[in-house]
KOLMI-280244 format. One record per residue: residue in one letter; x, y, z of N, C-alpha, C in turn; residue number from 1. Coordinates in nm, 3 decimals. Atoms other than C-alpha are relative to their C-alpha. Layout:
% KOLMI-280244
+-----+---------+---------+---------+---------+---------+---------+---------+---------+---------+-----+
! res !    n.px !    n.py !    n.pz !   ca.px !   ca.py !   ca.pz !    c.px !    c.py !    c.pz !   n !
+-----+---------+---------+---------+---------+---------+---------+---------+---------+---------+-----+
!   A !       X !       Y !       Z !       X !       Y !       Z !       X !       Y !       Z ! NUM !
...
+-----+---------+---------+---------+---------+---------+---------+---------+---------+---------+-----+
//
This chain:
% KOLMI-280244
+-----+---------+---------+---------+---------+---------+---------+---------+---------+---------+-----+
! res !    n.px !    n.py !    n.pz !   ca.px !   ca.py !   ca.pz !    c.px !    c.py !    c.pz !   n !
+-----+---------+---------+---------+---------+---------+---------+---------+---------+---------+-----+
!   X !   0.084 !  -0.116 !   0.010 !   0.002 !  -0.005 !  -0.009 !   0.091 !   0.127 !   0.015 !   1 !
!   X !  -0.082 !  -0.119 !   0.004 !   0.151 !   0.341 !  -0.102 !  -0.067 !   0.106 !   0.091 !   2 !
!   X !   0.048 !  -0.109 !  -0.089 !   0.105 !   0.674 !   0.074 !  -0.134 !   0.050 !  -0.032 !   3 !
!   X !   0.126 !  -0.043 !   0.040 !  -0.189 !   0.770 !  -0.139 !  -0.118 !  -0.079 !   0.039 !   4 !
!   X !   0.110 !   0.103 !  -0.039 !  -0.389 !   0.459 !  -0.066 !  -0.017 !   0.005 !   0.152 !   5 !
!   X !   0.008 !   0.004 !  -0.136 !  -0.312 !   0.479 !   0.296 !  -0.083 !   0.123 !   0.041 !   6 !
!   X !   0.070 !  -0.129 !  -0.030 !  -0.437 !   0.846 !   0.299 !  -0.151 !  -0.021 !  -0.024 !   7 !
!   X !   0.152 !   0.016 !   0.030 !  -0.768 !   0.749 !   0.123 !  -0.059 !  -0.094 !   0.102 !   8 !
!   X !   0.064 !   0.077 !  -0.105 !  -0.823 !   0.473 !   0.379 !  -0.014 !   0.077 !   0.134 !   9 !
!   X !   0.008 !  -0.075 !  -0.133 !  -0.748 !   0.702 !   0.682 !  -0.113 !   0.113 !  -0.030 !  10 !
!   X !   0.112 !  -0.090 !   0.017 !  -0.986 !   0.964 !   0.522 !  -0.129 !  -0.050 !   0.008 !  11 !
!   X !   0.134 !   0.069 !  -0.005 !  -1.265 !   0.717 !   0.479 !  -0.035 !  -0.028 !   0.135 !  12 !
!   X !   0.030 !   0.035 !  -0.144 !  -1.229 !   0.599 !   0.846 !  -0.033 !   0.126 !   0.081 !  13 !
!   X !   0.031 !  -0.115 !  -0.077 !  -1.228 !   0.965 !   0.963 !  -0.139 !   0.048 !  -0.037 !  14 !
!   X !   0.137 !  -0.047 !   0.040 !  -1.535 !   1.041 !   0.756 !  -0.109 !  -0.083 !   0.075 !  15 !
!   X !   0.095 !   0.093 !  -0.076 !  -1.704 !   0.734 !   0.919 !  -0.019 !   0.037 !   0.145 !  16 !
!   X !   0.003 !  -0.023 !  -0.152 !  -1.620 !   0.849 !   1.274 !  -0.035 !   0.148 !   0.020 !  17 !
!   X !   0.020 !  -0.143 !  -0.024 !  -1.697 !   1.214 !   1.215 !   0.118 !   0.084 !   0.050 !  18 !
!   X !  -0.131 !  -0.060 !  -0.034 !  -1.341 !   1.328 !   1.253 !   0.046 !   0.085 !  -0.118 !  19 !
!   X !  -0.075 !  -0.067 !   0.111 !  -1.130 !   1.571 !   1.054 !   0.089 !  -0.083 !  -0.077 !  20 !
!   X !  -0.090 !   0.083 !   0.093 !  -0.950 !   1.411 !   0.754 !   0.140 !   0.035 !   0.025 !  21 !
!   X !  -0.135 !  -0.036 !  -0.013 !  -0.580 !   1.376 !   0.782 !   0.065 !   0.073 !  -0.104 !  22 !
!   X !  -0.069 !  -0.087 !   0.086 !  -0.336 !   1.592 !   0.614 !   0.053 !  -0.083 !  -0.124 !  23 !
!   X !  -0.047 !   0.074 !   0.123 !  -0.248 !   1.482 !   0.255 !   0.141 !  -0.024 !  -0.006 !  24 !
!   X !  -0.147 !   0.019 !   0.008 !   0.096 !   1.327 !   0.199 !   0.057 !   0.106 !  -0.094 !  25 !
!   X !  -0.074 !  -0.094 !   0.089 !   0.351 !   1.567 !   0.060 !  -0.040 !   0.143 !   0.016 !  26 !
!   X !   0.040 !  -0.135 !  -0.011 !   0.168 !   1.880 !   0.175 !   0.095 !   0.087 !   0.044 !  27 !
!   X !  -0.098 !  -0.078 !  -0.069 !   0.442 !   2.009 !   0.397 !   0.148 !  -0.008 !  -0.051 !  28 !
!   X !  -0.134 !   0.021 !   0.039 !   0.737 !   1.912 !   0.197 !   0.073 !   0.136 !  -0.040 !  29 !
!   X !  -0.058 !  -0.132 !   0.042 !   0.791 !   2.248 !   0.028 !   0.024 !   0.090 !   0.121 !  30 !
!   X !  -0.015 !  -0.078 !  -0.114 !   0.742 !   2.427 !   0.363 !   0.121 !  -0.047 !   0.082 !  31 !
!   X !  -0.114 !   0.045 !  -0.073 !   0.993 !   2.203 !   0.525 !   0.133 !   0.032 !  -0.065 !  32 !
!   X !  -0.121 !  -0.032 !   0.075 !   1.251 !   2.254 !   0.257 !   0.041 !   0.153 !   0.019 !  33 !
!   X !  -0.018 !  -0.131 !  -0.016 !   1.203 !   2.628 !   0.281 !   0.061 !   0.027 !   0.147 !  34 !
!   X !  -0.055 !  -0.026 !  -0.137 !   1.260 !   2.618 !   0.666 !   0.134 !  -0.051 !   0.013 !  35 !
!   X !  -0.131 !   0.051 !  -0.008 !   1.564 !   2.404 !   0.629 !   0.110 !   0.099 !  -0.056 !  36 !
!   X !  -0.094 !  -0.100 !   0.067 !   1.714 !   2.652 !   0.385 !   0.017 !   0.127 !   0.083 !  37 !
!   X !   0.000 !  -0.119 !  -0.082 !   1.628 !   2.948 !   0.609 !   0.076 !  -0.032 !   0.125 !  38 !
!   X !  -0.091 !   0.027 !  -0.114 !   1.797 !   2.774 !   0.903 !   0.144 !  -0.004 !  -0.037 !  39 !
!   X !  -0.139 !   0.006 !   0.045 !   2.110 !   2.711 !   0.706 !   0.052 !   0.150 !  -0.026 !  40 !
!   X !  -0.046 !  -0.145 !   0.009 !   2.120 !   3.086 !   0.611 !   0.019 !   0.080 !   0.125 !  41 !
!   X !  -0.002 !  -0.052 !  -0.140 !   2.054 !   3.182 !   0.960 !   0.140 !  -0.042 !   0.059 !  42 !
!   X !  -0.110 !   0.038 !  -0.056 !   2.333 !   2.973 !   1.087 !   0.132 !   0.042 !  -0.065 !  43 !
!   X !  -0.125 !  -0.060 !   0.072 !   2.579 !   3.089 !   0.829 !   0.024 !   0.139 !   0.036 !  44 !
!   X !  -0.014 !  -0.133 !  -0.034 !   2.521 !   3.436 !   0.932 !   0.054 !   0.010 !   0.143 !  45 !
!   X !  -0.029 !   0.000 !  -0.130 !   2.540 !   3.377 !   1.301 !   0.140 !  -0.063 !   0.034 !  46 !
!   X !  -0.135 !   0.058 !  -0.022 !   2.851 !   3.154 !   1.286 !   0.114 !   0.083 !  -0.025 !  47 !
!   X !  -0.127 !  -0.075 !   0.005 !   3.185 !   3.303 !   1.351 !   0.073 !  -0.032 !  -0.132 !  48 !
!   X !  -0.076 !   0.042 !   0.128 !   3.400 !   3.316 !   1.019 !   0.100 !  -0.101 !   0.028 !  49 !
!   X !  -0.109 !   0.094 !  -0.020 !   3.674 !   3.109 !   1.188 !  -0.063 !  -0.133 !   0.012 !  50 !
!   X !   0.073 !   0.132 !  -0.028 !   3.407 !   2.834 !   1.252 !  -0.070 !  -0.065 !  -0.122 !  51 !
!   X !   0.062 !   0.051 !   0.123 !   3.271 !   2.814 !   0.893 !   0.076 !  -0.101 !  -0.067 !  52 !
!   X !  -0.062 !   0.128 !   0.076 !   3.335 !   2.522 !   0.664 !   0.129 !   0.030 !  -0.069 !  53 !
!   X !  -0.126 !  -0.035 !   0.076 !   3.599 !   2.689 !   0.440 !   0.118 !   0.014 !   0.095 !  54 !
!   X !  -0.110 !  -0.029 !  -0.089 !   3.799 !   2.803 !   0.736 !   0.052 !  -0.135 !   0.082 !  55 !
!   X !  -0.035 !   0.129 !  -0.053 !   3.784 !   2.465 !   0.895 !   0.081 !  -0.093 !  -0.080 !  56 !
!   X !  -0.061 !   0.083 !   0.098 !   3.899 !   2.299 !   0.580 !   0.144 !   0.044 !  -0.011 !  57 !
!   X !  -0.142 !  -0.050 !   0.017 !   4.194 !   2.540 !   0.552 !   0.076 !  -0.030 !   0.125 !  58 !
!   X !  -0.081 !   0.038 !  -0.127 !   4.300 !   2.472 !   0.924 !   0.048 !  -0.136 !  -0.020 !  59 !
!   X !  -0.052 !   0.139 !   0.011 !   4.297 !   2.103 !   0.852 !   0.100 !  -0.022 !  -0.100 !  60 !
!   X !  -0.090 !   0.011 !   0.103 !   4.489 !   2.136 !   0.537 !   0.147 !   0.053 !   0.055 !  61 !
!   X !  -0.122 !  -0.075 !  -0.054 !   4.752 !   2.370 !   0.708 !   0.055 !  -0.104 !   0.110 !  62 !
!   X !  -0.058 !   0.089 !  -0.091 !   4.783 !   2.119 !   1.002 !   0.056 !  -0.128 !  -0.059 !  63 !
!   X !  -0.054 !   0.131 !   0.072 !   4.820 !   1.816 !   0.773 !   0.132 !   0.039 !  -0.057 !  64 !
!   X !  -0.126 !  -0.044 !   0.067 !   5.086 !   2.008 !   0.578 !   0.107 !   0.014 !   0.100 !  65 !
!   X !  -0.102 !  -0.023 !  -0.097 !   5.272 !   2.097 !   0.894 !   0.038 !  -0.139 !   0.057 !  66 !
!   X !  -0.035 !   0.138 !  -0.058 !   5.256 !   1.734 !   1.024 !   0.082 !  -0.070 !  -0.105 !  67 !
!   X !  -0.087 !   0.057 !   0.092 !   5.400 !   1.618 !   0.691 !   0.145 !   0.055 !  -0.012 !  68 !
!   X !  -0.136 !  -0.061 !   0.007 !   5.686 !   1.859 !   0.691 !   0.077 !  -0.024 !   0.134 !  69 !
!   X !  -0.072 !   0.022 !  -0.131 !   5.765 !   1.802 !   1.058 !  -0.068 !  -0.122 !   0.076 !  70 !
!   X !   0.075 !   0.113 !  -0.062 !   5.652 !   1.446 !   1.155 !   0.048 !  -0.027 !   0.140 !  71 !
!   X !  -0.024 !   0.034 !  -0.144 !   5.633 !   1.348 !   1.516 !   0.022 !  -0.147 !   0.005 !  72 !
!   X !  -0.017 !   0.150 !  -0.026 !   5.755 !   1.001 !   1.632 !  -0.126 !  -0.051 !   0.040 !  73 !
!   X !   0.119 !   0.074 !  -0.033 !   5.472 !   0.763 !   1.656 !   0.004 !  -0.062 !   0.133 !  74 !
!   X !  -0.015 !   0.068 !  -0.125 !   5.608 !   0.587 !   1.958 !   0.124 !   0.057 !   0.074 !  75 !
!   X !  -0.105 !  -0.067 !  -0.081 !   5.817 !   0.747 !   2.235 !   0.037 !  -0.107 !   0.105 !  76 !
!   X !  -0.060 !   0.099 !  -0.098 !   6.042 !   0.511 !   2.448 !  -0.019 !   0.067 !   0.139 !  77 !
!   X !   0.001 !  -0.058 !  -0.139 !   5.938 !   0.574 !   2.810 !   0.128 !   0.009 !   0.083 !  78 !
!   X !  -0.114 !   0.007 !  -0.095 !   6.258 !   0.484 !   2.946 !   0.111 !   0.101 !  -0.047 !  79 !
!   X !  -0.098 !  -0.106 !   0.038 !   6.446 !   0.749 !   2.738 !  -0.046 !   0.141 !   0.059 !  80 !
!   X !   0.028 !  -0.122 !  -0.055 !   6.454 !   1.082 !   2.897 !   0.058 !   0.109 !  -0.087 !  81 !
!   X !  -0.057 !  -0.118 !   0.072 !   6.494 !   1.419 !   2.731 !   0.097 !   0.076 !   0.085 !  82 !
!   X !  -0.093 !  -0.072 !  -0.096 !   6.682 !   1.547 !   3.039 !   0.124 !  -0.093 !   0.030 !  83 !
!   X !  -0.104 !   0.091 !  -0.028 !   6.931 !   1.256 !   3.010 !   0.127 !   0.082 !   0.012 !  84 !
!   X !  -0.128 !  -0.063 !  -0.012 !   7.276 !   1.363 !   3.134 !   0.093 !  -0.045 !  -0.114 !  85 !
!   X !  -0.103 !   0.022 !   0.100 !   7.526 !   1.393 !   2.839 !   0.123 !   0.047 !   0.057 !  86 !
!   X !  -0.119 !  -0.051 !  -0.040 !   7.880 !   1.407 !   2.897 !   0.050 !   0.122 !  -0.056 !  87 !
!   X !  -0.040 !  -0.136 !   0.054 !   8.039 !   1.744 !   2.858 !   0.124 !  -0.031 !  -0.098 !  88 !
!   X !  -0.119 !   0.008 !   0.095 !   8.300 !   1.784 !   2.586 !   0.125 !   0.000 !   0.066 !  89 !
!   X !  -0.131 !   0.006 !  -0.070 !   8.649 !   1.680 !   2.688 !   0.001 !  -0.079 !   0.125 !  90 !
!   X !  -0.004 !   0.095 !  -0.122 !   8.537 !   1.455 !   2.987 !  -0.016 !  -0.137 !  -0.051 !  91 !
!   X !   0.018 !   0.137 !   0.040 !   8.581 !   1.087 !   2.952 !  -0.134 !  -0.060 !   0.068 !  92 !
!   X !   0.112 !   0.069 !  -0.034 !   8.279 !   0.864 !   2.978 !   0.035 !  -0.135 !   0.066 !  93 !
!   X !  -0.034 !   0.130 !  -0.060 !   8.304 !   0.579 !   3.239 !  -0.085 !  -0.104 !  -0.038 !  94 !
!   X !   0.083 !   0.121 !   0.034 !   8.179 !   0.239 !   3.128 !   0.070 !  -0.115 !   0.071 !  95 !
!   X !  -0.053 !   0.120 !  -0.061 !   8.219 !  -0.083 !   3.311 !  -0.061 !  -0.024 !   0.120 !  96 !
!   X !   0.060 !   0.044 !  -0.136 !   8.184 !  -0.188 !   3.675 !  -0.081 !   0.106 !   0.075 !  97 !
!   X !   0.079 !  -0.094 !  -0.095 !   7.934 !  -0.049 !   3.915 !   0.078 !   0.024 !   0.124 !  98 !
!   X !  -0.054 !  -0.029 !  -0.126 !   8.027 !   0.108 !   4.228 !  -0.045 !  -0.107 !   0.109 !  99 !
!   X !   0.046 !   0.096 !  -0.105 !   8.008 !  -0.091 !   4.555 !  -0.134 !   0.044 !   0.059 ! 100 !
!   X !   0.124 !  -0.045 !  -0.062 !   7.728 !   0.140 !   4.683 !  -0.122 !  -0.039 !  -0.105 ! 101 !
!   X !   0.111 !   0.030 !   0.088 !   7.513 !   0.082 !   4.371 !  -0.017 !  -0.157 !  -0.007 ! 102 !
!   X !   0.014 !   0.145 !  -0.008 !   7.577 !  -0.297 !   4.393 !  -0.072 !  -0.033 !   0.134 ! 103 !
!   X !   0.060 !   0.013 !  -0.126 !   7.470 !  -0.282 !   4.761 !  -0.153 !   0.040 !  -0.011 ! 104 !
!   X !   0.146 !  -0.042 !   0.008 !   7.146 !  -0.093 !   4.672 !  -0.070 !  -0.102 !  -0.083 ! 105 !
!   X !   0.058 !   0.093 !   0.080 !   7.072 !  -0.340 !   4.397 !  -0.025 !  -0.133 !   0.078 ! 106 !
!   X !   0.018 !   0.125 !  -0.067 !   7.125 !  -0.639 !   4.630 !  -0.102 !   0.006 !   0.116 ! 107 !
!   X !   0.100 !  -0.018 !  -0.106 !   6.908 !  -0.485 !   4.900 !  -0.135 !   0.016 !  -0.061 ! 108 !
!   X !   0.138 !  -0.028 !   0.056 !   6.616 !  -0.422 !   4.660 !  -0.075 !  -0.135 !   0.016 ! 109 !
!   X !   0.095 !   0.117 !   0.002 !   6.314 !  -0.660 !   4.724 !  -0.043 !  -0.045 !  -0.143 ! 110 !
!   X !   0.039 !   0.039 !   0.132 !   6.238 !  -0.651 !   4.361 !   0.102 !  -0.081 !  -0.082 ! 111 !
!   X !  -0.101 !   0.094 !   0.060 !   6.551 !  -0.823 !   4.253 !   0.083 !   0.074 !  -0.086 ! 112 !
+-----+---------+---------+---------+---------+---------+---------+---------+---------+---------+-----+
//
């Protein structure tokens, strides 16, 4: 059953009961479209220029361009520290055995 047939059936039932007939299908489509267009015009005037669609697209393109030119690392090693002490120029770097104090602290640690 299509919309017109349903409307005819509803109109017949309303006439039998003495009620007002239902609104015909498609009557309010033009009015609804006009209201939607009016609402869009209103929001375009009220919306700040920085929040409008072209400005948002431009911001997105700029940020993508910046991220392509200066990529950030996807994964950062949590054990690496930006403030890690680097040896000063001209000073030797000691590698090898731990000191006795460090060995005692490690041995006394309950975590192993």
